[in-house]
C-alpha positions as CSV (number, residue, x, y, z in Angstrom):
1,M,23.8,10.5,23.3
2,L,20.3,10.5,24.6
3,S,20.0,9.7,28.3
4,I,17.0,7.5,28.9
5,Q,15.7,6.6,32.4
6,I,13.1,3.9,32.8
7,R,11.0,3.9,36.0
8,P,7.6,2.7,37.3
9,T,4.8,5.0,36.2
10,L,3.6,7.5,38.7
11,S,0.0,8.9,38.8
12,A,1.5,12.3,37.8
13,D,2.7,10.7,34.5
14,I,-0.7,9.5,33.3
15,A,-2.0,12.7,31.7
16,L,1.3,13.4,30.0
17,L,1.4,9.8,28.7
18,A,-2.2,9.9,27.4
19,A,-1.4,13.1,25.5
20,L,1.5,11.5,23.5
21,E,0.9,10.9,19.9
22,H,-0.1,7.2,19.8
23,S,-0.6,6.7,16.0
24,T,2.2,6.0,13.6
25,S,2.8,5.9,9.9
26,S,3.7,2.8,8.0
27,D,5.0,2.1,4.5
28,S,4.7,-1.7,4.9
29,V,2.3,-4.2,6.5
30,W,2.3,-7.8,7.4
31,Q,-0.2,-9.1,4.9
32,L,-2.3,-12.2,5.8
33,E,-2.8,-14.8,3.2
34,L,-5.4,-17.5,4.0
35,R,-5.6,-20.7,1.9
36,R,-8.5,-23.1,2.2
37,E,-8.1,-26.5,0.8
38,T,-10.1,-29.6,1.4
39,G,-10.2,-30.1,5.1
40,A,-7.4,-27.6,5.9
41,V,-6.8,-23.9,6.3
42,S,-3.3,-22.4,6.2
43,A,-2.3,-18.9,7.0
44,S,0.9,-17.1,6.2
45,F,2.2,-13.6,6.6
46,R,4.6,-11.7,4.5
47,E,5.8,-8.1,4.7
48,A,4.3,-6.1,1.8
49,R,5.3,-2.6,0.8
50,L,2.4,-0.2,0.5
51,P,2.0,2.2,-2.5
52,R,2.0,5.1,0.0
53,P,2.4,5.4,3.7
54,T,-0.7,4.8,5.8
55,N,-1.7,6.2,9.2
56,V,-2.0,3.5,11.9
57,Q,-4.3,4.3,14.7
58,F,-3.5,3.0,18.2
59,P,-5.9,0.1,18.9
60,H,-6.6,1.2,22.5
61,D,-8.1,4.4,23.9
62,P,-5.2,6.4,25.5
63,Q,-7.8,8.2,27.7
64,N,-8.4,4.9,29.5
65,L,-4.9,4.9,31.0
66,L,-6.1,6.8,34.1
67,A,-8.8,4.2,34.7
68,H,-6.7,1.2,34.1
69,W,-3.0,2.0,35.0
70,M,-3.2,0.4,38.5
71,N,-4.5,-2.9,37.0
72,Y,-1.3,-3.6,35.1
73,A,1.3,-5.9,36.7
74,V,3.9,-3.4,35.5
75,M,3.7,-0.1,33.8
76,Y,7.0,1.7,33.0
77,T,7.6,5.3,31.9
78,A,10.6,6.3,29.8
79,L,12.1,9.7,30.6
80,A,14.4,11.8,28.5
81,D,15.5,15.1,29.9
82,E,13.3,14.3,32.9
83,R,10.2,14.3,30.8
84,P,7.9,11.3,30.0
85,V,8.6,10.3,26.4
86,G,7.1,6.8,26.3
87,Y,5.5,4.0,28.3
88,L,4.9,0.3,28.4
89,C,1.9,-1.6,29.9
90,A,2.0,-5.3,30.8
91,A,-0.2,-7.8,32.6
92,E,0.5,-11.2,34.0
93,R,-1.2,-14.1,32.4
94,E,-1.6,-17.6,34.0
95,P,-1.2,-20.5,33.7
96,A,1.5,-20.0,31.2
97,S,3.5,-17.7,33.5
98,T,3.6,-15.0,30.9
99,L,4.1,-11.2,31.0
100,W,1.8,-9.8,28.2
101,I,2.8,-6.4,26.8
102,S,-0.4,-4.8,25.5
103,A,1.0,-1.3,24.9
104,L,4.3,0.3,24.0
105,V,4.2,3.9,23.0
106,V,7.1,6.4,22.3
107,A,6.6,10.1,21.6
108,L,6.8,10.8,17.9
109,P,9.9,13.0,18.0
110,R,11.7,10.4,20.2
111,R,11.0,7.3,18.1
112,R,14.0,5.3,16.7
113,Q,16.3,6.4,19.5
114,G,16.3,3.2,21.6
115,I,13.5,4.1,23.9
116,G,11.2,1.2,22.9
117,G,14.0,-1.3,23.3
118,A,14.9,0.1,26.7
119,L,11.2,-0.3,27.8
120,L,11.2,-3.9,26.5
121,E,14.4,-4.6,28.3
122,A,13.0,-3.3,31.6
123,A,9.8,-5.4,31.2
124,Q,11.9,-8.5,30.4
125,N,14.0,-7.9,33.5
126,W,10.8,-7.6,35.6
127,A,9.4,-10.7,34.1
128,Q,12.6,-12.7,34.9
129,Q,12.8,-11.4,38.5
130,N,9.1,-12.5,38.9
131,Q,9.8,-16.0,37.5
132,H,7.9,-15.7,34.3
133,R,8.7,-18.1,31.5
134,R,7.6,-16.0,28.6
135,L,7.3,-12.5,27.4
136,M,4.4,-11.8,24.9
137,L,3.6,-8.7,23.0
138,E,1.0,-7.7,20.5
139,A,1.2,-5.5,17.5
140,Q,-1.1,-4.4,14.7
141,S,-0.3,-5.9,11.3
142,K,0.1,-2.4,10.0
143,N,2.6,-1.3,12.7
144,I,5.7,-2.4,10.9
145,A,8.0,-0.5,13.3
146,M,6.6,-2.5,16.3
147,I,6.9,-5.7,14.4
148,R,10.5,-5.0,13.5
149,L,11.3,-4.0,17.1
150,A,9.7,-7.3,18.4
151,L,11.8,-9.4,16.0
152,K,15.0,-7.4,16.8
153,F,14.3,-8.0,20.5
154,G,14.3,-11.8,19.9
155,C,10.6,-12.4,19.9
156,E,9.1,-14.8,17.4
157,F,5.8,-14.6,15.7
158,C,3.4,-17.0,17.4
159,G,-0.2,-16.2,16.3
160,Y,-2.8,-13.7,15.2
161,N,-6.4,-12.7,15.8
162,D,-8.3,-10.9,13.0
163,Q,-11.2,-10.0,15.4
164,D,-9.2,-8.5,18.3
165,Y,-9.0,-4.8,17.6
166,S,-11.9,-2.3,17.2
167,T,-9.8,-0.7,14.5
168,Q,-10.4,-3.8,12.3
169,D,-6.7,-4.4,12.1
170,I,-5.2,-7.8,12.6
171,A,-3.5,-8.4,16.0
172,L,-0.2,-10.2,15.7
173,Y,1.4,-11.9,18.7
174,F,5.1,-12.3,19.3
175,A,6.7,-14.3,22.1
176,K,10.1,-14.7,23.7
177,R,11.0,-17.6,26.0
178,L,12.8,-16.4,29.1
179,R,13.9,-19.7,30.7
């Protein structure tokens, strides 16, 4: 069984974390359907299978980690065999007392081994210890693995923004009430 250690990120980790493969491949997406009727607009999402896998680019520049890592309320690094294999970045948002997870990355050969869930668990524990009421995370509509992880972790879909990412992808927001 893989032994995973989660700890606060150290400055020595940053270059290794920025060098991880941040993109992913997806065979499904959450497809947005907008309906405009007299005086009302409704939006719905459904998982749609793609005819072939698509490459999903990470919506943030990993090279900015060095410039921004000290600005996060919490940044955790996942270690396997004493080597960084993933990370999570989160900021505190007021007045809703929310810990907002903006990045969760796991090295390509280590995906689907429980590392993302361990990082989320560590962030949730930190949020609860710091009296936050809510955990929020964002995911691209094409990042079906992250969407499934959020739902498995007990988060519920709570909104979207189709103008958020420079990649022109739709940002989906998921929340989990902590208390």
